Residue frames as qw, qx, qy, qz and C-alpha x, y, z in Angstrom:
[[0.199, 0.776, 0.324, 0.504, -1.38, 64.42, 55.33],
 [0.408, -0.912, -0.050, 0.009, -0.85, 66.17, 58.65],
 [0.716, -0.399, 0.270, 0.505, 2.83, 65.21, 58.58],
 [0.524, 0.420, 0.391, 0.629, 3.07, 66.57, 55.03],
 [0.038, -0.919, -0.219, -0.326, 1.57, 69.93, 56.08],
 [0.587, -0.769, 0.094, 0.235, 4.04, 70.19, 58.96],
 [0.703, -0.061, 0.348, 0.617, 6.94, 69.56, 56.57],
 [0.310, 0.679, 0.350, 0.566, 5.69, 72.29, 54.25],
 [0.301, -0.941, -0.119, -0.100, 5.37, 74.72, 57.18],
 [0.682, -0.547, 0.221, 0.433, 8.96, 74.03, 58.25],
 [0.602, 0.241, 0.403, 0.646, 10.16, 74.52, 54.66],
 [0.095, 0.849, 0.289, 0.432, 8.33, 77.85, 54.35],
 [0.488, -0.866, 0.008, 0.111, 9.73, 79.00, 57.69],
 [0.714, -0.268, 0.306, 0.570, 13.23, 78.11, 56.56],
 [0.436, 0.521, 0.386, 0.624, 12.75, 80.05, 53.32],
 [0.154, -0.943, -0.189, -0.225, 11.54, 83.11, 55.27],
 [0.630, -0.692, 0.153, 0.319, 14.61, 82.94, 57.54],
 [0.662, 0.025, 0.392, 0.638, 16.94, 82.59, 54.55],
 [0.245, 0.752, 0.351, 0.501, 15.26, 85.51, 52.79],
 [0.348, -0.935, -0.062, -0.015, 15.70, 87.61, 55.90],
 [0.689, -0.464, 0.280, 0.481, 19.38, 86.71, 56.12],
 [0.566, 0.346, 0.418, 0.620, 19.86, 87.51, 52.46],
 [0.045, 0.903, 0.261, 0.337, 18.33, 90.94, 52.92],
 [0.463, -0.876, 0.107, 0.082, 20.70, 91.69, 55.79],
 [0.855, 0.064, 0.124, 0.500, 23.86, 90.64, 53.92],
 [0.099, -0.934, 0.131, 0.316, 26.59, 93.26, 54.03],
 [0.812, 0.415, 0.101, 0.397, 29.13, 93.82, 51.30],
 [0.541, -0.400, -0.003, 0.740, 32.46, 95.67, 51.59],
 [0.275, 0.956, 0.075, -0.065, 32.84, 99.26, 50.45],
 [0.784, 0.022, 0.135, 0.606, 36.10, 99.91, 48.61],
 [0.016, -0.979, 0.005, 0.202, 38.11, 103.15, 48.63],
 [0.779, 0.313, 0.028, 0.542, 41.22, 104.39, 46.87],
 [0.373, -0.637, -0.003, 0.675, 43.88, 106.94, 47.68],
 [0.471, 0.671, 0.371, 0.437, 43.99, 109.84, 45.26],
 [0.283, -0.706, -0.020, 0.649, 46.19, 112.94, 45.26],
 [0.461, 0.848, -0.019, -0.262, 46.62, 115.50, 42.45],
 [0.867, 0.226, 0.149, 0.419, 49.11, 114.54, 39.76],
 [0.369, -0.601, 0.143, 0.695, 52.26, 116.64, 39.49],
 [0.442, 0.790, -0.106, -0.412, 52.85, 118.88, 36.48],
 [0.893, 0.413, -0.037, 0.172, 54.66, 117.56, 33.42],
 [0.687, -0.483, 0.133, 0.526, 58.41, 117.39, 34.05],
 [0.202, 0.889, -0.234, -0.337, 60.65, 120.01, 32.47],
 [0.849, 0.467, -0.206, 0.134, 63.05, 118.94, 29.75],
 [0.750, -0.551, 0.111, 0.349, 66.28, 117.85, 31.51],
 [0.419, 0.866, -0.223, 0.156, 69.32, 119.93, 30.60],
 [0.278, 0.629, -0.651, 0.322, 72.72, 118.39, 31.17],
 [0.620, -0.362, 0.551, -0.425, 71.33, 115.83, 33.64],
 [0.576, 0.299, -0.727, -0.225, 72.45, 112.26, 33.06],
 [0.134, -0.206, 0.858, -0.451, 71.77, 110.70, 36.44],
 [0.594, -0.188, -0.620, -0.477, 69.24, 107.84, 36.53],
 [0.316, -0.236, 0.644, -0.656, 67.13, 106.94, 39.55],
 [0.499, -0.184, -0.794, -0.295, 65.12, 103.79, 40.30],
 [0.466, -0.360, 0.322, -0.741, 62.36, 103.67, 42.93],
 [0.163, -0.022, -0.979, 0.120, 61.82, 100.50, 44.96],
 [0.487, -0.547, -0.550, -0.402, 58.33, 99.50, 46.03],
 [0.244, -0.559, 0.397, -0.686, 57.62, 101.11, 49.39],
 [0.405, -0.127, -0.877, 0.223, 57.44, 98.86, 52.42],
 [0.443, -0.501, 0.059, -0.741, 55.05, 99.15, 55.38],
 [0.348, -0.171, 0.811, -0.439, 54.04, 97.36, 58.57],
 [0.017, -0.129, -0.949, -0.286, 52.08, 94.24, 57.62],
 [0.126, 0.555, 0.727, -0.385, 48.81, 95.49, 59.12],
 [0.190, 0.600, -0.035, -0.776, 48.71, 98.42, 56.69],
 [0.357, 0.326, -0.621, -0.617, 48.48, 96.22, 53.61],
 [0.233, 0.138, 0.946, -0.177, 45.93, 93.68, 54.83],
 [0.019, -0.413, -0.705, -0.576, 43.24, 95.54, 52.88],
 [0.281, -0.776, -0.563, 0.036, 41.11, 96.89, 55.72],
 [0.068, 0.752, -0.101, 0.648, 41.17, 100.58, 56.65],
 [0.574, -0.140, -0.608, 0.531, 42.92, 100.95, 60.02],
 [0.269, -0.797, -0.031, -0.540, 41.77, 102.91, 63.05],
 [0.439, 0.074, -0.671, 0.593, 43.22, 103.39, 66.53],
 [0.472, -0.752, -0.372, -0.270, 41.17, 103.82, 69.70],
 [0.533, -0.810, 0.169, 0.175, 44.35, 104.50, 71.69],
 [0.169, 0.792, -0.562, -0.166, 48.05, 104.85, 70.85],
 [0.256, -0.354, 0.899, -0.019, 48.47, 101.14, 71.62],
 [0.554, 0.265, 0.763, -0.202, 45.28, 99.58, 70.19],
 [0.148, 0.251, -0.591, -0.752, 44.76, 98.94, 66.46],
 [0.584, 0.348, 0.642, -0.355, 41.39, 98.08, 64.91],
 [0.087, -0.061, 0.726, 0.679, 40.22, 97.20, 61.41],
 [0.586, 0.246, 0.075, -0.768, 36.97, 98.09, 59.67],
 [0.595, 0.079, 0.800, -0.019, 35.16, 94.92, 58.61],
 [0.538, 0.610, 0.571, 0.113, 33.45, 96.34, 55.53],
 [0.183, 0.970, -0.089, -0.136, 35.57, 99.41, 54.67],
 [0.824, -0.160, 0.363, 0.405, 38.57, 98.36, 52.60],
 [0.001, -0.666, 0.415, 0.620, 41.23, 99.71, 50.24],
 [0.830, 0.502, 0.051, -0.237, 40.68, 98.83, 46.59],
 [0.748, 0.503, -0.331, 0.278, 44.46, 98.49, 46.14],
 [0.758, -0.296, -0.270, 0.515, 47.61, 98.18, 48.21],
 [0.120, -0.985, -0.042, 0.121, 48.47, 101.59, 49.76],
 [0.575, -0.478, 0.415, 0.518, 52.17, 100.79, 49.19],
 [0.515, 0.361, 0.566, 0.533, 51.60, 100.75, 45.43],
 [0.086, 0.930, 0.321, 0.157, 49.86, 104.10, 45.58],
 [0.367, -0.872, 0.160, 0.281, 52.65, 105.77, 47.56],
 [0.626, -0.183, 0.524, 0.547, 55.34, 104.25, 45.33],
 [0.413, 0.561, 0.534, 0.478, 53.64, 105.52, 42.17],
 [0.063, -0.974, -0.212, -0.045, 52.90, 108.98, 43.61],
 [0.475, -0.729, 0.286, 0.401, 56.51, 109.45, 44.76],
 [0.600, 0.055, 0.569, 0.560, 57.85, 108.21, 41.41],
 [0.287, 0.781, 0.444, 0.331, 55.66, 110.70, 39.53],
 [0.197, -0.978, -0.025, 0.070, 56.86, 113.59, 41.67],
 [0.579, -0.497, 0.424, 0.487, 60.52, 112.65, 41.38],
 [0.528, 0.337, 0.576, 0.526, 60.06, 112.44, 37.61],
 [0.119, 0.900, 0.355, 0.225, 58.29, 115.80, 37.56],
 [0.444, -0.795, 0.050, 0.411, 61.13, 117.46, 39.49],
 [0.587, 0.792, -0.130, 0.102, 63.36, 117.36, 36.39],
 [0.344, -0.793, 0.502, -0.012, 66.33, 116.54, 38.64],
 [0.582, -0.224, 0.763, 0.169, 67.01, 113.22, 36.96],
 [0.229, 0.307, -0.646, -0.660, 67.40, 112.13, 33.35],
 [0.603, -0.126, -0.690, -0.380, 65.26, 109.08, 34.08],
 [0.382, -0.223, 0.658, -0.609, 63.11, 107.90, 36.98],
 [0.684, 0.018, -0.590, -0.429, 61.69, 104.39, 36.80],
 [0.864, -0.405, 0.108, -0.279, 60.62, 101.45, 38.95],
 [0.180, -0.610, 0.772, -0.005, 63.48, 99.41, 40.37],
 [0.935, 0.181, -0.125, -0.280, 63.83, 96.05, 38.61],
 [0.860, -0.368, 0.289, 0.204, 67.22, 94.91, 39.90],
 [0.732, 0.546, 0.054, 0.405, 69.19, 96.10, 36.87],
 [0.609, -0.465, -0.044, 0.641, 72.51, 97.87, 37.37],
 [0.375, 0.380, 0.307, 0.788, 72.19, 100.58, 34.69],
 [0.240, -0.893, -0.268, -0.270, 71.15, 103.22, 37.22],
 [0.292, 0.524, -0.421, 0.680, 73.00, 105.59, 39.53],
 [0.190, -0.206, 0.589, -0.758, 70.77, 105.75, 42.61],
 [0.363, -0.362, -0.844, -0.158, 68.05, 103.71, 44.29],
 [0.317, -0.336, 0.194, -0.866, 65.20, 105.43, 46.14],
 [0.410, -0.243, -0.876, 0.076, 63.68, 103.34, 48.95],
 [0.296, -0.360, 0.166, -0.869, 60.82, 104.23, 51.26],
 [0.213, -0.249, -0.915, 0.236, 58.46, 103.03, 53.93],
 [0.414, -0.532, -0.261, -0.691, 54.83, 103.94, 54.64],
 [0.158, 0.132, -0.777, 0.595, 55.00, 104.04, 58.42],
 [0.180, 0.371, 0.699, -0.585, 51.43, 105.07, 59.25],
 [0.269, -0.147, -0.479, -0.823, 48.09, 105.42, 57.46],
 [0.280, -0.364, -0.867, 0.192, 45.38, 105.33, 60.07],
 [0.324, -0.698, -0.267, -0.580, 42.35, 106.97, 61.64],
 [0.255, 0.090, -0.658, 0.703, 42.84, 108.27, 65.19],
 [0.461, -0.588, -0.494, -0.445, 39.75, 107.94, 67.41],
 [0.609, -0.561, -0.402, 0.391, 41.12, 109.31, 70.66],
 [0.394, -0.224, -0.067, 0.889, 42.16, 112.65, 72.11],
 [0.217, 0.537, 0.176, -0.796, 39.03, 114.56, 71.07],
 [0.595, 0.575, -0.135, -0.545, 38.41, 115.17, 67.38],
 [0.906, 0.162, 0.370, 0.131, 38.68, 112.34, 64.86],
 [0.059, 0.821, -0.440, -0.359, 41.98, 112.67, 63.01],
 [0.952, 0.283, 0.010, 0.116, 44.14, 110.79, 60.54],
 [0.353, -0.767, 0.458, 0.279, 47.90, 110.31, 60.55],
 [0.862, 0.489, -0.047, 0.129, 50.23, 109.63, 57.65],
 [0.396, -0.769, 0.448, 0.224, 53.94, 109.00, 58.21],
 [0.866, 0.483, -0.029, 0.126, 56.51, 108.25, 55.49],
 [0.430, -0.715, 0.431, 0.343, 60.29, 107.78, 55.53],
 [0.822, 0.560, 0.045, 0.091, 62.66, 107.47, 52.57],
 [0.438, -0.669, 0.424, 0.426, 66.30, 107.38, 51.57],
 [0.711, 0.680, -0.156, -0.085, 68.40, 107.44, 48.41],
 [0.740, -0.444, 0.441, 0.247, 71.42, 105.19, 48.00],
 [0.275, 0.702, -0.545, -0.366, 74.30, 105.26, 45.55],
 [0.984, 0.136, 0.003, -0.117, 74.40, 102.00, 43.61],
 [0.612, 0.592, -0.434, 0.294, 78.16, 102.36, 43.05],
 [0.141, 0.461, -0.642, 0.596, 79.18, 102.84, 46.69],
 [0.504, -0.395, -0.767, 0.038, 76.18, 101.59, 48.67],
 [0.203, -0.167, -0.439, 0.859, 76.24, 104.79, 50.74],
 [0.029, 0.785, 0.615, -0.076, 73.11, 106.74, 51.68],
 [0.325, 0.159, 0.135, 0.922, 73.24, 110.18, 50.06],
 [0.310, -0.285, -0.062, -0.905, 69.82, 111.53, 51.06],
 [0.268, -0.333, -0.889, 0.163, 67.24, 110.71, 53.74],
 [0.273, -0.230, 0.086, -0.930, 64.05, 112.24, 55.09],
 [0.195, -0.376, -0.902, 0.087, 61.00, 111.32, 57.19],
 [0.245, -0.226, -0.014, -0.943, 57.71, 113.14, 57.76],
 [0.075, -0.410, -0.883, 0.215, 54.55, 112.76, 59.80],
 [0.205, -0.184, -0.178, -0.945, 51.36, 114.67, 59.01],
 [0.042, 0.389, 0.848, -0.358, 48.10, 114.76, 60.98],
 [0.191, -0.221, -0.363, -0.885, 44.77, 115.99, 59.60],
 [0.313, 0.170, 0.644, -0.677, 41.39, 116.60, 61.28],
 [0.069, 0.329, 0.874, 0.351, 38.37, 114.83, 59.80],
 [0.250, -0.038, -0.006, -0.968, 35.56, 117.23, 58.90],
 [0.761, -0.078, -0.222, -0.605, 32.76, 114.78, 58.12],
 [0.367, -0.390, 0.793, -0.289, 32.63, 111.96, 60.67],
 [0.928, 0.181, 0.235, -0.223, 32.07, 108.96, 58.42],
 [0.780, -0.137, 0.457, 0.404, 34.37, 106.64, 56.48],
 [0.543, 0.660, 0.277, 0.439, 34.23, 108.64, 53.20],
 [0.109, -0.975, 0.081, -0.175, 35.16, 111.72, 55.25],
 [0.691, -0.572, 0.386, 0.215, 38.07, 109.84, 56.84],
 [0.762, 0.200, 0.423, 0.448, 39.32, 108.67, 53.42],
 [0.309, 0.880, 0.153, 0.328, 39.03, 112.20, 52.01],
 [0.313, -0.913, 0.258, -0.047, 41.18, 113.52, 54.84],
 [0.801, -0.266, 0.436, 0.313, 43.65, 110.65, 54.37],
 [0.646, 0.558, 0.300, 0.425, 44.01, 111.73, 50.73],
 [0.059, 0.958, -0.039, 0.279, 44.64, 115.36, 51.69],
 [0.564, -0.744, 0.356, 0.039, 47.07, 114.41, 54.45],
 [0.848, 0.024, 0.396, 0.351, 48.88, 111.94, 52.19],
 [0.501, 0.759, 0.151, 0.388, 49.33, 114.66, 49.57],
 [0.178, -0.939, 0.219, -0.195, 50.87, 117.00, 52.15],
 [0.770, -0.483, 0.394, 0.138, 53.12, 114.25, 53.51],
 [0.805, 0.282, 0.323, 0.409, 54.51, 113.34, 50.07],
 [0.284, 0.883, 0.029, 0.372, 55.04, 117.01, 49.20],
 [0.403, -0.857, 0.299, -0.120, 56.88, 117.58, 52.48],
 [0.883, -0.213, 0.350, 0.227, 58.94, 114.40, 52.08],
 [0.702, 0.331, 0.329, 0.538, 60.26, 115.57, 48.71],
 [0.117, 0.921, 0.056, 0.366, 60.78, 119.25, 49.58],
 [0.354, 0.665, -0.432, -0.496, 63.45, 119.96, 48.70],
 [0.967, 0.222, 0.011, -0.126, 63.51, 117.07, 46.28],
 [0.691, -0.393, 0.454, 0.402, 66.71, 115.02, 46.11],
 [0.494, 0.829, -0.133, -0.225, 68.73, 116.36, 43.19],
 [0.922, 0.230, -0.012, 0.311, 71.39, 114.67, 41.07],
 [0.352, 0.733, -0.235, 0.533, 73.64, 117.74, 41.24],
 [0.444, -0.718, 0.338, -0.415, 73.57, 117.69, 45.03],
 [0.926, -0.279, 0.247, -0.055, 74.15, 114.00, 45.60],
 [0.822, 0.471, -0.137, 0.291, 77.00, 113.82, 43.11],
 [0.081, 0.787, -0.406, 0.458, 79.08, 115.91, 45.52],
 [0.745, -0.518, 0.326, -0.264, 78.87, 113.25, 48.26]]
């Protein structure tokens, strides 16, 4: 009987420990990038040039899912429980495609699928999307580069690269993500200003 009571005590203790561990379990928080949509595109007049946008590339650490921070220019860290709900490359690709379509400079703007019935291919790279935790105030940095290539000749007819830094107002992860959204919006706007135009590239 004594041995039985000891076994019960051990079982109850184990249940208490497990309950405590369950209460302390942490689950990831997920965030998404979000910038205002561009206005509806104007009706194209006399524009027949078609453009296809490739999926943006990025360093591998930017699409691992975790939000990135830097404690120095050389050291990269990852939040354990603060993650992107989707691949940032997809977001940038879609946002740039929408803005190129809204420019009205092309008869058609679509995702690149390898077909040859287009005139130009737009390629880009998300270079940086990270929180900066050094040099005083907490900041975020977004850097993007892009180019447009003629499918007929293979030559580059337009290129641009931008880097934008924003200061975080509220020092928590939602505040960092909010500033990343604002800085991303500015970076995309700057990247495409002036937007590549069919009439301009046709002269090259």
